Steps between C-alpha positions, in 0.01 A plus 500: 500500500501864399676591177664788688661255742624291208649800319691647799795257480559619142392865515694616807835346397455643149441847645805457725714407199378800301567736794838342578657539156538883507622482860762237419606700193561804720268732307255589777600841642453580870132564566230446762279264293698220337808313610667386820412807706649548844647802672846369422436444128327836462785680675769421241459432126795257502333291770166527318633358175707226666219392733245505220722291275534231765135525596400477134709187447355340813146590393565369149628173645200474733254557218674256269528230766135550597388452141723196458372335817138569410547366145667187636224446755226572247646241262532239776173545693287736290450874528219482758699287745817705432341837583553502878851346498590733214386801701696380804812460288446845354461656846813321621710614205374858525568512873849361439566770239394775745720357777795464263452858383508635856802286587684639198391855582635467856842410355514824298 
């Protein structure tokens, strides 16, 4: 199995965690490149910061859970056999964080 495939369940959640921390801390200013960017969040700085805080927390949780699941699976069945289930878990957690972010945004 490709080493790239084996590294994805660790690399992508780690990148998500690194990107989520400034968002959750509320230090990412409104911009067109980084953050939870929608017309609604870009229209009002208060909405931007609130939506990005929630989105950052959700993304941080998704990344952390993804890493935890992959580590658990890798310890139980080995890293090669854990790669595909780890990637599925990661995709599920990331999708859940996006859905939760939009649900929260619609309540603002």
